[in-house]
CHARMM-style PDB file with segment names, atoms N, HN, CA, C and O in Angstrom:
ATOM      1  N   MET     1       0.828  -1.280  -0.033  1.00  0.00      PROA
ATOM      2  CA  MET     1       0.006   0.023  -0.020  1.00  0.00      PROA
ATOM      3  C   MET     1       1.034   1.349  -0.004  1.00  0.00      PROA
ATOM      4  O   MET     1       2.107   1.431   0.592  1.00  0.00      PROA
ATOM      5  N   LEU     2       0.469   2.227  -0.727  1.00  0.00      PROA
ATOM      6  HN  LEU     2      -0.404   2.161  -1.212  1.00  0.00      PROA
ATOM      7  CA  LEU     2       1.293   3.538  -0.741  1.00  0.00      PROA
ATOM      8  C   LEU     2       0.973   4.416   0.408  1.00  0.00      PROA
ATOM      9  O   LEU     2      -0.146   4.821   0.722  1.00  0.00      PROA
ATOM     10  N   SER     3       2.106   4.658   0.998  1.00  0.00      PROA
ATOM     11  HN  SER     3       3.015   4.328   0.743  1.00  0.00      PROA
ATOM     12  CA  SER     3       2.023   5.553   2.213  1.00  0.00      PROA
ATOM     13  C   SER     3       2.437   7.078   1.818  1.00  0.00      PROA
ATOM     14  O   SER     3       3.479   7.367   1.231  1.00  0.00      PROA
ATOM     15  N   LEU     4       1.531   7.920   2.204  1.00  0.00      PROA
ATOM     16  HN  LEU     4       0.684   7.685   2.681  1.00  0.00      PROA
ATOM     17  CA  LEU     4       1.925   9.406   1.969  1.00  0.00      PROA
ATOM     18  C   LEU     4       2.319  10.166   3.285  1.00  0.00      PROA
ATOM     19  O   LEU     4       1.712  10.130   4.355  1.00  0.00      PROA
ATOM     20  N   ASP     5       3.447  10.854   2.986  1.00  0.00      PROA
ATOM     21  HN  ASP     5       3.940  10.883   2.117  1.00  0.00      PROA
ATOM     22  CA  ASP     5       4.101  11.694   4.151  1.00  0.00      PROA
ATOM     23  C   ASP     5       3.193  13.040   4.136  1.00  0.00      PROA
ATOM     24  O   ASP     5       3.119  13.860   3.220  1.00  0.00      PROA
ATOM     25  N   ARG     6       2.614  13.053   5.214  1.00  0.00      PROA
ATOM     26  HN  ARG     6       2.674  12.387   5.957  1.00  0.00      PROA
ATOM     27  CA  ARG     6       1.739  14.348   5.271  1.00  0.00      PROA
ATOM     28  C   ARG     6       2.217  15.311   6.374  1.00  0.00      PROA
ATOM     29  O   ARG     6       1.473  16.133   6.909  1.00  0.00      PROA
ATOM     30  N   THR     7       3.572  15.136   6.682  1.00  0.00      PROA
ATOM     31  HN  THR     7       4.176  14.469   6.247  1.00  0.00      PROA
ATOM     32  CA  THR     7       4.111  16.096   7.647  1.00  0.00      PROA
ATOM     33  C   THR     7       4.356  17.298   7.055  1.00  0.00      PROA
ATOM     34  O   THR     7       4.420  17.370   5.827  1.00  0.00      PROA
ATOM     35  N   HSD     8       4.515  18.325   7.805  1.00  0.00      PROA
ATOM     36  HN  HSD     8       4.463  18.267   8.802  1.00  0.00      PROA
ATOM     37  CA  HSD     8       4.543  19.773   7.205  1.00  0.00      PROA
ATOM     38  C   HSD     8       6.147  19.936   6.988  1.00  0.00      PROA
ATOM     39  O   HSD     8       6.964  19.793   7.898  1.00  0.00      PROA
ATOM     40  N   ARG     9       6.419  20.203   5.861  1.00  0.00      PROA
ATOM     41  HN  ARG     9       5.755  20.319   5.122  1.00  0.00      PROA
ATOM     42  CA  ARG     9       7.991  20.636   5.645  1.00  0.00      PROA
ATOM     43  C   ARG     9       8.059  21.921   5.198  1.00  0.00      PROA
ATOM     44  O   ARG     9       7.069  22.495   4.746  1.00  0.00      PROA
ATOM     45  N   GLU    10       9.282  22.497   5.292  1.00  0.00      PROA
ATOM     46  HN  GLU    10      10.087  22.031   5.659  1.00  0.00      PROA
ATOM     47  CA  GLU    10       9.413  23.755   4.743  1.00  0.00      PROA
ATOM     48  C   GLU    10       9.766  23.579   3.158  1.00  0.00      PROA
ATOM     49  O   GLU    10      10.573  22.800   2.653  1.00  0.00      PROA
ATOM     50  N   ARG    11       9.056  24.382   2.629  1.00  0.00      PROA
ATOM     51  HN  ARG    11       8.400  25.015   3.039  1.00  0.00      PROA
ATOM     52  CA  ARG    11       9.096  24.399   1.189  1.00  0.00      PROA
ATOM     53  C   ARG    11       9.750  25.813   0.513  1.00  0.00      PROA
ATOM     54  O   ARG    11       9.086  26.742   0.051  1.00  0.00      PROA
ATOM     55  N   PRO    12      11.121  25.734   0.573  1.00  0.00      PROA
ATOM     56  CA  PRO    12      11.748  27.009   0.214  1.00  0.00      PROA
ATOM     57  C   PRO    12      11.492  27.325  -1.271  1.00  0.00      PROA
ATOM     58  O   PRO    12      11.372  26.420  -2.097  1.00  0.00      PROA
ATOM     59  N   HSD    13      11.414  28.564  -1.578  1.00  0.00      PROA
ATOM     60  HN  HSD    13      11.511  29.299  -0.908  1.00  0.00      PROA
ATOM     61  CA  HSD    13      11.034  29.278  -2.890  1.00  0.00      PROA
ATOM     62  C   HSD    13       9.781  28.755  -3.537  1.00  0.00      PROA
ATOM     63  O   HSD    13       9.664  28.722  -4.762  1.00  0.00      PROA
ATOM     64  N   LEU    14       8.763  28.313  -2.639  1.00  0.00      PROA
ATOM     65  HN  LEU    14       8.857  28.340  -1.644  1.00  0.00      PROA
ATOM     66  CA  LEU    14       7.630  27.685  -3.308  1.00  0.00      PROA
ATOM     67  C   LEU    14       6.868  28.955  -3.888  1.00  0.00      PROA
ATOM     68  O   LEU    14       6.161  28.629  -4.841  1.00  0.00      PROA
ATOM     69  N   GLU    15       6.813  30.243  -3.598  1.00  0.00      PROA
ATOM     70  HN  GLU    15       7.388  30.508  -2.823  1.00  0.00      PROA
ATOM     71  CA  GLU    15       5.958  31.290  -4.058  1.00  0.00      PROA
ATOM     72  C   GLU    15       6.705  31.425  -5.462  1.00  0.00      PROA
ATOM     73  O   GLU    15       6.037  31.349  -6.494  1.00  0.00      PROA
ATOM     74  N   TRP    16       7.897  31.597  -5.504  1.00  0.00      PROA
ATOM     75  HN  TRP    16       8.440  31.658  -4.667  1.00  0.00      PROA
ATOM     76  CA  TRP    16       8.600  31.688  -6.940  1.00  0.00      PROA
ATOM     77  C   TRP    16       8.302  30.631  -7.971  1.00  0.00      PROA
ATOM     78  O   TRP    16       8.057  30.870  -9.153  1.00  0.00      PROA
ATOM     79  N   LYS    17       8.352  29.257  -7.327  1.00  0.00      PROA
ATOM     80  HN  LYS    17       8.551  29.063  -6.367  1.00  0.00      PROA
ATOM     81  CA  LYS    17       8.032  28.099  -8.378  1.00  0.00      PROA
ATOM     82  C   LYS    17       6.490  28.236  -8.750  1.00  0.00      PROA
ATOM     83  O   LYS    17       6.135  27.705  -9.802  1.00  0.00      PROA
ATOM     84  N   VAL    18       5.696  28.795  -8.104  1.00  0.00      PROA
ATOM     85  HN  VAL    18       5.984  29.226  -7.249  1.00  0.00      PROA
ATOM     86  CA  VAL    18       4.313  28.962  -8.575  1.00  0.00      PROA
ATOM     87  C   VAL    18       4.344  30.063  -9.543  1.00  0.00      PROA
ATOM     88  O   VAL    18       3.914  29.908 -10.686  1.00  0.00      PROA
ATOM     89  N   ARG    19       4.815  31.117  -9.145  1.00  0.00      PROA
ATOM     90  HN  ARG    19       5.164  31.243  -8.216  1.00  0.00      PROA
ATOM     91  CA  ARG    19       4.901  32.260 -10.110  1.00  0.00      PROA
ATOM     92  C   ARG    19       5.590  32.033 -11.517  1.00  0.00      PROA
ATOM     93  O   ARG    19       5.158  32.527 -12.559  1.00  0.00      PROA
ATOM     94  N   LEU    20       6.625  31.292 -11.433  1.00  0.00      PROA
ATOM     95  HN  LEU    20       6.976  30.891 -10.587  1.00  0.00      PROA
ATOM     96  CA  LEU    20       7.300  30.836 -12.733  1.00  0.00      PROA
ATOM     97  C   LEU    20       6.348  29.848 -13.458  1.00  0.00      PROA
ATOM     98  O   LEU    20       6.277  29.946 -14.683  1.00  0.00      PROA
ATOM     99  N   PHE    21       5.642  28.947 -12.846  1.00  0.00      PROA
ATOM    100  HN  PHE    21       5.699  28.868 -11.851  1.00  0.00      PROA
ATOM    101  CA  PHE    21       4.826  28.037 -13.416  1.00  0.00      PROA
ATOM    102  C   PHE    21       3.540  28.813 -14.139  1.00  0.00      PROA
ATOM    103  O   PHE    21       3.105  28.467 -15.237  1.00  0.00      PROA
ATOM    104  N   ALA    22       2.981  29.954 -13.327  1.00  0.00      PROA
ATOM    105  HN  ALA    22       3.335  30.235 -12.435  1.00  0.00      PROA
ATOM    106  CA  ALA    22       1.995  30.633 -13.991  1.00  0.00      PROA
ATOM    107  C   ALA    22       2.462  31.465 -15.178  1.00  0.00      PROA
ATOM    108  O   ALA    22       1.720  31.620 -16.148  1.00  0.00      PROA
ATOM    109  N   VAL    23       3.632  31.983 -15.122  1.00  0.00      PROA
ATOM    110  HN  VAL    23       4.235  31.857 -14.334  1.00  0.00      PROA
ATOM    111  CA  VAL    23       4.231  32.795 -16.162  1.00  0.00      PROA
ATOM    112  C   VAL    23       4.477  31.515 -17.433  1.00  0.00      PROA
ATOM    113  O   VAL    23       4.205  31.818 -18.594  1.00  0.00      PROA
ATOM    114  N   ALA    24       4.813  30.607 -17.228  1.00  0.00      PROA
ATOM    115  HN  ALA    24       5.033  30.361 -16.284  1.00  0.00      PROA
ATOM    116  CA  ALA    24       5.358  29.468 -18.295  1.00  0.00      PROA
ATOM    117  C   ALA    24       4.204  29.138 -18.893  1.00  0.00      PROA
ATOM    118  O   ALA    24       4.128  28.998 -20.113  1.00  0.00      PROA
ATOM    119  N   ALA    25       2.947  28.947 -17.881  1.00  0.00      PROA
ATOM    120  HN  ALA    25       3.009  29.061 -16.890  1.00  0.00      PROA
ATOM    121  CA  ALA    25       1.572  28.476 -18.622  1.00  0.00      PROA
ATOM    122  C   ALA    25       1.108  29.823 -19.450  1.00  0.00      PROA
ATOM    123  O   ALA    25       0.887  29.579 -20.636  1.00  0.00      PROA
ATOM    124  N   VAL    26       0.979  30.751 -19.186  1.00  0.00      PROA
ATOM    125  HN  VAL    26       1.158  30.949 -18.223  1.00  0.00      PROA
ATOM    126  CA  VAL    26       0.591  31.752 -20.014  1.00  0.00      PROA
ATOM    127  C   VAL    26       1.434  32.084 -21.431  1.00  0.00      PROA
ATOM    128  O   VAL    26       0.919  32.339 -22.520  1.00  0.00      PROA
ATOM    129  N   VAL    27       2.797  32.014 -21.137  1.00  0.00      PROA
ATOM    130  HN  VAL    27       3.215  31.807 -20.252  1.00  0.00      PROA
ATOM    131  CA  VAL    27       3.695  31.970 -22.326  1.00  0.00      PROA
ATOM    132  C   VAL    27       3.644  30.834 -23.262  1.00  0.00      PROA
ATOM    133  O   VAL    27       3.946  30.928 -24.452  1.00  0.00      PROA
ATOM    134  N   GLY    28       3.248  29.757 -22.677  1.00  0.00      PROA
ATOM    135  HN  GLY    28       3.003  29.681 -21.710  1.00  0.00      PROA
ATOM    136  CA  GLY    28       3.168  28.441 -23.422  1.00  0.00      PROA
ATOM    137  C   GLY    28       1.799  28.475 -24.230  1.00  0.00      PROA
ATOM    138  O   GLY    28       1.703  28.070 -25.388  1.00  0.00      PROA
ATOM    139  N   LEU    29       0.742  29.009 -23.484  1.00  0.00      PROA
ATOM    140  HN  LEU    29       0.819  29.339 -22.543  1.00  0.00      PROA
ATOM    141  CA  LEU    29      -0.535  29.124 -24.116  1.00  0.00      PROA
ATOM    142  C   LEU    29      -0.550  30.069 -25.342  1.00  0.00      PROA
ATOM    143  O   LEU    29      -1.127  29.897 -26.416  1.00  0.00      PROA
ATOM    144  N   ALA    30       0.179  31.053 -24.956  1.00  0.00      PROA
ATOM    145  HN  ALA    30       0.648  31.192 -24.083  1.00  0.00      PROA
ATOM    146  CA  ALA    30       0.274  32.238 -26.186  1.00  0.00      PROA
ATOM    147  C   ALA    30       1.090  31.636 -27.384  1.00  0.00      PROA
ATOM    148  O   ALA    30       0.694  31.812 -28.536  1.00  0.00      PROA
ATOM    149  N   GLY    31       2.092  31.011 -27.141  1.00  0.00      PROA
ATOM    150  HN  GLY    31       2.414  30.868 -26.205  1.00  0.00      PROA
ATOM    151  CA  GLY    31       2.987  30.352 -28.078  1.00  0.00      PROA
ATOM    152  C   GLY    31       2.197  29.139 -28.861  1.00  0.00      PROA
ATOM    153  O   GLY    31       2.505  28.767 -29.994  1.00  0.00      PROA
ATOM    154  N   ILE    32       1.191  28.616 -28.121  1.00  0.00      PROA
ATOM    155  HN  ILE    32       0.941  28.918 -27.201  1.00  0.00      PROA
ATOM    156  CA  ILE    32       0.396  27.561 -28.958  1.00  0.00      PROA
ATOM    157  C   ILE    32      -0.731  28.242 -29.629  1.00  0.00      PROA
ATOM    158  O   ILE    32      -1.208  27.766 -30.659  1.00  0.00      PROA
ATOM    159  N   HSD    33      -1.237  29.459 -29.038  1.00  0.00      PROA
ATOM    160  HN  HSD    33      -0.850  29.847 -28.201  1.00  0.00      PROA
ATOM    161  CA  HSD    33      -2.340  29.950 -29.867  1.00  0.00      PROA
ATOM    162  C   HSD    33      -1.780  30.785 -31.069  1.00  0.00      PROA
ATOM    163  O   HSD    33      -2.446  30.847 -32.102  1.00  0.00      PROA
ATOM    164  N   PHE    34      -0.539  31.451 -30.963  1.00  0.00      PROA
ATOM    165  HN  PHE    34       0.002  31.401 -30.124  1.00  0.00      PROA
ATOM    166  CA  PHE    34       0.021  32.021 -32.075  1.00  0.00      PROA
ATOM    167  C   PHE    34       0.774  31.243 -33.059  1.00  0.00      PROA
ATOM    168  O   PHE    34       1.228  31.696 -34.110  1.00  0.00      PROA
ATOM    169  N   ASP    35       0.888  29.846 -32.574  1.00  0.00      PROA
ATOM    170  HN  ASP    35       0.519  29.478 -31.720  1.00  0.00      PROA
ATOM    171  CA  ASP    35       1.782  28.961 -33.495  1.00  0.00      PROA
ATOM    172  C   ASP    35       3.137  29.314 -33.612  1.00  0.00      PROA
ATOM    173  O   ASP    35       3.735  29.222 -34.684  1.00  0.00      PROA
ATOM    174  N   ASN    36       3.720  29.763 -32.445  1.00  0.00      PROA
ATOM    175  HN  ASN    36       3.235  29.839 -31.575  1.00  0.00      PROA
ATOM    176  CA  ASN    36       4.968  30.516 -32.371  1.00  0.00      PROA
ATOM    177  C   ASN    36       5.793  29.478 -31.558  1.00  0.00      PROA
ATOM    178  O   ASN    36       5.604  29.303 -30.354  1.00  0.00      PROA
ATOM    179  N   ARG    37       6.764  28.769 -32.320  1.00  0.00      PROA
ATOM    180  HN  ARG    37       6.918  28.911 -33.298  1.00  0.00      PROA
ATOM    181  CA  ARG    37       7.706  27.880 -31.760  1.00  0.00      PROA
ATOM    182  C   ARG    37       8.709  28.850 -30.541  1.00  0.00      PROA
ATOM    183  O   ARG    37       8.943  28.388 -29.424  1.00  0.00      PROA
ATOM    184  N   TRP    38       9.076  29.840 -30.864  1.00  0.00      PROA
ATOM    185  HN  TRP    38       8.886  30.215 -31.772  1.00  0.00      PROA
ATOM    186  CA  TRP    38       9.887  30.686 -29.864  1.00  0.00      PROA
ATOM    187  C   TRP    38       9.029  30.700 -28.542  1.00  0.00      PROA
ATOM    188  O   TRP    38       9.549  30.311 -27.496  1.00  0.00      PROA
ATOM    189  N   LEU    39       7.975  31.057 -28.564  1.00  0.00      PROA
ATOM    190  HN  LEU    39       7.553  31.373 -29.414  1.00  0.00      PROA
ATOM    191  CA  LEU    39       7.148  31.286 -27.400  1.00  0.00      PROA
ATOM    192  C   LEU    39       6.986  30.040 -26.553  1.00  0.00      PROA
ATOM    193  O   LEU    39       6.916  30.111 -25.326  1.00  0.00      PROA
ATOM    194  N   THR    40       6.933  29.050 -27.131  1.00  0.00      PROA
ATOM    195  HN  THR    40       6.989  28.992 -28.128  1.00  0.00      PROA
ATOM    196  CA  THR    40       6.697  27.698 -26.376  1.00  0.00      PROA
ATOM    197  C   THR    40       8.049  27.256 -25.950  1.00  0.00      PROA
ATOM    198  O   THR    40       8.105  26.729 -24.839  1.00  0.00      PROA
ATOM    199  N   GLY    41       9.225  27.382 -26.675  1.00  0.00      PROA
ATOM    200  HN  GLY    41       9.179  27.810 -27.578  1.00  0.00      PROA
ATOM    201  CA  GLY    41      10.533  27.045 -26.106  1.00  0.00      PROA
ATOM    202  C   GLY    41      10.838  28.045 -24.981  1.00  0.00      PROA
ATOM    203  O   GLY    41      11.539  27.637 -24.055  1.00  0.00      PROA
ATOM    204  N   ALA    42      10.348  29.426 -24.957  1.00  0.00      PROA
ATOM    205  HN  ALA    42       9.778  29.757 -25.709  1.00  0.00      PROA
ATOM    206  CA  ALA    42      10.694  30.106 -23.773  1.00  0.00      PROA
ATOM    207  C   ALA    42       9.871  29.639 -22.503  1.00  0.00      PROA
ATOM    208  O   ALA    42      10.235  29.785 -21.336  1.00  0.00      PROA
ATOM    209  N   ALA    43       8.705  29.057 -22.935  1.00  0.00      PROA
ATOM    210  HN  ALA    43       8.409  28.939 -23.883  1.00  0.00      PROA
ATOM    211  CA  ALA    43       7.826  28.584 -21.798  1.00  0.00      PROA
ATOM    212  C   ALA    43       8.620  27.234 -21.035  1.00  0.00      PROA
ATOM    213  O   ALA    43       8.669  27.037 -19.821  1.00  0.00      PROA
ATOM    214  N   ILE    44       9.096  26.553 -21.894  1.00  0.00      PROA
ATOM    215  HN  ILE    44       9.057  26.713 -22.880  1.00  0.00      PROA
ATOM    216  CA  ILE    44       9.894  25.258 -21.427  1.00  0.00      PROA
ATOM    217  C   ILE    44      11.121  25.775 -20.557  1.00  0.00      PROA
ATOM    218  O   ILE    44      11.446  25.262 -19.486  1.00  0.00      PROA
ATOM    219  N   LEU    45      11.768  26.865 -21.160  1.00  0.00      PROA
ATOM    220  HN  LEU    45      11.504  27.281 -22.030  1.00  0.00      PROA
ATOM    221  CA  LEU    45      12.907  27.271 -20.360  1.00  0.00      PROA
ATOM    222  C   LEU    45      12.686  27.901 -18.970  1.00  0.00      PROA
ATOM    223  O   LEU    45      13.542  27.939 -18.086  1.00  0.00      PROA
ATOM    224  N   ILE    46      11.231  28.469 -18.869  1.00  0.00      PROA
ATOM    225  HN  ILE    46      10.536  28.439 -19.587  1.00  0.00      PROA
ATOM    226  CA  ILE    46      10.772  29.201 -17.714  1.00  0.00      PROA
ATOM    227  C   ILE    46      10.365  28.065 -16.690  1.00  0.00      PROA
ATOM    228  O   ILE    46      10.455  28.229 -15.474  1.00  0.00      PROA
ATOM    229  N   LEU    47       9.914  26.912 -17.275  1.00  0.00      PROA
ATOM    230  HN  LEU    47       9.840  26.779 -18.264  1.00  0.00      PROA
ATOM    231  CA  LEU    47       9.693  25.736 -16.407  1.00  0.00      PROA
ATOM    232  C   LEU    47      10.997  25.173 -15.910  1.00  0.00      PROA
ATOM    233  O   LEU    47      11.142  24.861 -14.728  1.00  0.00      PROA
ATOM    234  N   PHE    48      11.905  25.050 -16.772  1.00  0.00      PROA
ATOM    235  HN  PHE    48      11.788  25.304 -17.732  1.00  0.00      PROA
ATOM    236  CA  PHE    48      13.264  24.557 -16.219  1.00  0.00      PROA
ATOM    237  C   PHE    48      13.724  25.548 -15.184  1.00  0.00      PROA
ATOM    238  O   PHE    48      14.327  25.016 -14.252  1.00  0.00      PROA
ATOM    239  N   ALA    49      13.611  26.671 -15.122  1.00  0.00      PROA
ATOM    240  HN  ALA    49      13.121  27.103 -15.879  1.00  0.00      PROA
ATOM    241  CA  ALA    49      14.014  27.625 -14.242  1.00  0.00      PROA
ATOM    242  C   ALA    49      13.451  27.395 -12.890  1.00  0.00      PROA
ATOM    243  O   ALA    49      14.169  27.399 -11.889  1.00  0.00      PROA
ATOM    244  N   GLY    50      12.096  27.182 -12.851  1.00  0.00      PROA
ATOM    245  HN  GLY    50      11.513  27.179 -13.664  1.00  0.00      PROA
ATOM    246  CA  GLY    50      11.342  26.751 -11.773  1.00  0.00      PROA
ATOM    247  C   GLY    50      11.731  25.485 -11.149  1.00  0.00      PROA
ATOM    248  O   GLY    50      11.690  25.265  -9.938  1.00  0.00      PROA
ATOM    249  N   LEU    51      12.158  24.569 -12.169  1.00  0.00      PROA
ATOM    250  HN  LEU    51      12.192  24.748 -13.152  1.00  0.00      PROA
ATOM    251  CA  LEU    51      12.570  23.354 -11.603  1.00  0.00      PROA
ATOM    252  C   LEU    51      14.018  23.409 -10.872  1.00  0.00      PROA
ATOM    253  O   LEU    51      14.344  22.748  -9.887  1.00  0.00      PROA
ATOM    254  N   SER    52      14.802  24.336 -11.568  1.00  0.00      PROA
ATOM    255  HN  SER    52      14.538  24.873 -12.369  1.00  0.00      PROA
ATOM    256  CA  SER    52      16.233  24.497 -10.874  1.00  0.00      PROA
ATOM    257  C   SER    52      16.161  25.215  -9.452  1.00  0.00      PROA
ATOM    258  O   SER    52      17.120  25.215  -8.681  1.00  0.00      PROA
ATOM    259  N   LEU    53      14.960  25.817  -9.177  1.00  0.00      PROA
ATOM    260  HN  LEU    53      14.181  25.818  -9.803  1.00  0.00      PROA
ATOM    261  CA  LEU    53      14.988  26.240  -7.831  1.00  0.00      PROA
ATOM    262  C   LEU    53      14.863  25.231  -6.738  1.00  0.00      PROA
ATOM    263  O   LEU    53      15.119  25.587  -5.588  1.00  0.00      PROA
ATOM    264  N   ARG    54      14.516  24.077  -6.974  1.00  0.00      PROA
ATOM    265  HN  ARG    54      14.308  23.788  -7.908  1.00  0.00      PROA
ATOM    266  CA  ARG    54      14.574  22.904  -6.120  1.00  0.00      PROA
ATOM    267  C   ARG    54      16.169  22.723  -5.541  1.00  0.00      PROA
ATOM    268  O   ARG    54      16.437  22.381  -4.389  1.00  0.00      PROA
ATOM    269  N   PHE    55      17.013  22.985  -6.444  1.00  0.00      PROA
ATOM    270  HN  PHE    55      16.796  23.263  -7.379  1.00  0.00      PROA
ATOM    271  CA  PHE    55      18.490  22.781  -6.087  1.00  0.00      PROA
ATOM    272  C   PHE    55      19.134  23.788  -5.377  1.00  0.00      PROA
ATOM    273  O   PHE    55      20.272  23.677  -4.922  1.00  0.00      PROA
ATOM    274  N   VAL    56      18.253  25.005  -5.250  1.00  0.00      PROA
ATOM    275  HN  VAL    56      17.329  25.095  -5.620  1.00  0.00      PROA
ATOM    276  CA  VAL    56      19.088  26.198  -4.751  1.00  0.00      PROA
ATOM    277  C   VAL    56      18.771  25.981  -3.175  1.00  0.00      PROA
ATOM    278  O   VAL    56      17.708  25.581  -2.698  1.00  0.00      PROA
ATOM    279  N   ARG    57      19.995  26.356  -2.460  1.00  0.00      PROA
ATOM    280  HN  ARG    57      20.858  26.681  -2.847  1.00  0.00      PROA
ATOM    281  CA  ARG    57      19.732  26.296  -0.952  1.00  0.00      PROA
ATOM    282  C   ARG    57      19.314  27.754  -0.547  1.00  0.00      PROA
ATOM    283  O   ARG    57      19.782  28.788  -1.025  1.00  0.00      PROA
ATOM    284  N   SER    58      18.350  27.650   0.418  1.00  0.00      PROA
ATOM    285  HN  SER    58      17.970  26.810   0.806  1.00  0.00      PROA
ATOM    286  CA  SER    58      17.742  28.824   1.040  1.00  0.00      PROA
ATOM    287  C   SER    58      18.389  29.171   2.336  1.00  0.00      PROA
ATOM    288  O   SER    58      18.505  28.311   3.209  1.00  0.00      PROA
ATOM    289  N   THR    59      18.867  30.535   2.525  1.00  0.00      PROA
ATOM    290  HN  THR    59      18.773  31.234   1.816  1.00  0.00      PROA
ATOM    291  CA  THR    59      19.371  30.972   3.698  1.00  0.00      PROA
ATOM    292  C   THR    59      18.387  31.464   4.611  1.00  0.00      PROA
ATOM    293  O   THR    59      18.719  31.654   5.781  1.00  0.00      PROA
ATOM    294  N   SER    60      17.157  31.708   4.211  1.00  0.00      PROA
ATOM    295  HN  SER    60      16.887  31.553   3.260  1.00  0.00      PROA
ATOM    296  CA  SER    60      16.283  32.394   5.193  1.00  0.00      PROA
ATOM    297  C   SER    60      15.462  31.283   5.740  1.00  0.00      PROA
ATOM    298  O   SER    60      14.847  31.583   6.763  1.00  0.00      PROA
ATOM    299  N   HSD    61      15.286  29.909   5.242  1.00  0.00      PROA
ATOM    300  HN  HSD    61      15.785  29.666   4.411  1.00  0.00      PROA
ATOM    301  CA  HSD    61      14.514  28.938   5.716  1.00  0.00      PROA
ATOM    302  C   HSD    61      15.279  27.989   6.621  1.00  0.00      PROA
ATOM    303  O   HSD    61      14.645  27.276   7.399  1.00  0.00      PROA
ATOM    304  N   GLY    62      16.661  27.936   6.564  1.00  0.00      PROA
ATOM    305  HN  GLY    62      17.176  28.515   5.932  1.00  0.00      PROA
ATOM    306  CA  GLY    62      17.391  26.969   7.282  1.00  0.00      PROA
ATOM    307  C   GLY    62      17.948  27.625   8.632  1.00  0.00      PROA
ATOM    308  O   GLY    62      17.221  28.347   9.315  1.00  0.00      PROA
ATOM    309  N   GLU    63      19.217  27.352   8.970  1.00  0.00      PROA
ATOM    310  HN  GLU    63      19.808  26.766   8.416  1.00  0.00      PROA
ATOM    311  CA  GLU    63      19.581  27.743  10.099  1.00  0.00      PROA
ATOM    312  C   GLU    63      19.817  29.286  10.204  1.00  0.00      PROA
ATOM    313  O   GLU    63      20.037  29.842   9.128  1.00  0.00      PROA
ATOM    314  N   PRO    64      19.807  30.056  11.307  1.00  0.00      PROA
ATOM    315  CA  PRO    64      19.941  31.549  11.097  1.00  0.00      PROA
ATOM    316  C   PRO    64      21.474  31.786  10.908  1.00  0.00      PROA
ATOM    317  O   PRO    64      22.340  31.082  11.427  1.00  0.00      PROA
ATOM    318  N   GLU    65      21.700  32.846  10.114  1.00  0.00      PROA
ATOM    319  HN  GLU    65      20.997  33.418   9.692  1.00  0.00      PROA
ATOM    320  CA  GLU    65      23.003  33.467   9.795  1.00  0.00      PROA
ATOM    321  C   GLU    65      23.656  33.941  10.929  1.00  0.00      PROA
ATOM    322  O   GLU    65      23.009  34.514  11.806  1.00  0.00      PROA
ATOM    323  N   ASP    66      24.987  33.755  11.031  1.00  0.00      PROA
ATOM    324  HN  ASP    66      25.513  33.289  10.318  1.00  0.00      PROA
ATOM    325  CA  ASP    66      25.727  34.429  12.098  1.00  0.00      PROA
ATOM    326  C   ASP    66      26.223  35.831  11.718  1.00  0.00      PROA
ATOM    327  O   ASP    66      26.980  36.026  10.767  1.00  0.00      PROA
ATOM    328  N   ASP    67      25.765  36.759  12.492  1.00  0.00      PROA
ATOM    329  HN  ASP    67      25.150  36.600  13.265  1.00  0.00      PROA
ATOM    330  CA  ASP    67      26.199  38.059  12.071  1.00  0.00      PROA
ATOM    331  C   ASP    67      27.676  38.324  12.847  1.00  0.00      PROA
ATOM    332  O   ASP    67      27.819  38.374  14.069  1.00  0.00      PROA
ATOM    333  N   ASP    68      28.654  38.467  11.917  1.00  0.00      PROA
ATOM    334  HN  ASP    68      28.539  38.426  10.924  1.00  0.00      PROA
ATOM    335  CA  ASP    68      30.073  38.677  12.592  1.00  0.00      PROA
ATOM    336  C   ASP    68      30.275  40.003  12.688  1.00  0.00      PROA
ATOM    337  O   ASP    68      30.716  40.570  11.688  1.00  0.00      PROA
ATOM    338  N   GLU    69      30.018  40.738  13.828  1.00  0.00      PROA
ATOM    339  HN  GLU    69      29.660  40.277  14.640  1.00  0.00      PROA
ATOM    340  CA  GLU    69      30.143  42.022  14.069  1.00  0.00      PROA
ATOM    341  C   GLU    69      31.431  42.415  15.074  1.00  0.00      PROA
ATOM    342  O   GLU    69      31.382  43.387  15.828  1.00  0.00      PROA
ATOM    343  N   GLY    70      32.328  41.724  14.997  1.00  0.00      PROA
ATOM    344  HN  GLY    70      32.368  40.934  14.385  1.00  0.00      PROA
ATOM    345  CA  GLY    70      33.268  41.742  15.952  1.00  0.00      PROA
ATOM    346  C   GLY    70      34.732  41.880  15.654  1.00  0.00      PROA
ATOM    347  OT1 GLY    70      35.551  41.891  16.573  1.00  0.00      PROA
TER     348      GLY     70
END
């Protein structure tokens, strides 16, 4: 049986992932509507940018930064 993990985890950059997905969806649909391969290619690149955010480390969600004021 499939076990789903429903614990609350921090999801860094979630807002940016959603924004990039929305922009890519609009650009992709515009590319399909106008039959423009350049726009659909740009939409794919925007989706890959959102995917790459998964591998970017977040400093605001992890351990607090040490301020070296000394």
